[in-house]
C-alpha positions in Angstrom: 7.6 -5.7 5.1 4.5 -7.5 4.0 1.6 -5.2 4.2 -2.1 -6.3 4.5 -5.4 -4.8 3.5 -5.9 -4.0 7.2 -2.7 -1.9 7.2 -4.0 0.0 4.2 -7.4 0.5 5.9 -5.6 1.8 9.0 -3.5 4.3 7.0 -6.6 5.5 5.1 -8.4 6.1 8.4 -5.5 8.1 9.7 -5.4 10.2 6.6 -9.2 10.9 6.9 -8.8 11.8 10.6 -6.0 14.3 9.9 -7.9 15.8 6.9 -11.0 16.2 9.1 -9.0 18.3 11.6 -7.7 15.9 14.2 -4.2 17.0 15.3 -2.5 13.7 16.1 -3.6 10.2 15.0 -2.3 6.7 15.9 -2.0 4.1 13.2 -1.1 0.4 13.7 0.8 -1.4 11.0 1.5 -5.0 11.9 2.6 -5.1 15.5 3.8 -1.5 15.6 1.9 1.7 16.5 2.8 5.0 14.9 1.7 8.6 15.6 1.2 11.0 12.8 0.5 14.8 13.0 -0.8 17.3 10.4 2.8 17.8 9.1 3.1 14.1 8.4 0.2 13.9 5.9 2.6 13.7 3.0 4.4 10.7 4.7 1.1 9.0 5.2 0.1 9.4 1.6 3.5 8.0 0.5 3.0 5.1 2.9 -0.5 4.5 1.4 1.1 4.4 -2.1 3.7 2.0 -1.0 1.2 -0.3 0.6 -1.0 -0.2 -2.5 1.8 -1.0 -4.8 2.8 -4.0 -2.7 -0.7 -5.3 -2.3 -1.5 -5.0 -6.0 1.7 -6.6 -7.2 0.9 -10.1 -8.3 3.3 -12.7 -6.8 2.6 -15.3 -9.3 4.0 -15.8 -12.8 1.9 -14.9 -15.8 -0.4 -17.7 -17.0 0.5 -17.6 -20.6 3.3 -18.7 -22.9 4.7 -16.9 -25.8 5.5 -19.3 -28.7 7.1 -18.8 -32.0 7.0 -21.0 -35.1 8.1 -21.0 -38.7 7.5 -23.1 -41.7 10.9 -24.8 -41.5 11.9 -23.9 -45.1 
């Protein structure tokens, strides 16, 4: 699933709401809505890590070339 920065923001808001004492929070990711409770805090943090790793992974190739040369002797 392709995550967006909005999805990350929604998950972070849900984590803050649970930590601040709210019992059940709703979080929308893409076109789906999920409900999380205090017991799901670990799952939310894992989801945040998954989203961060996907967003921060560059999809392009590196912009450098490794070359090797010798004197030809």
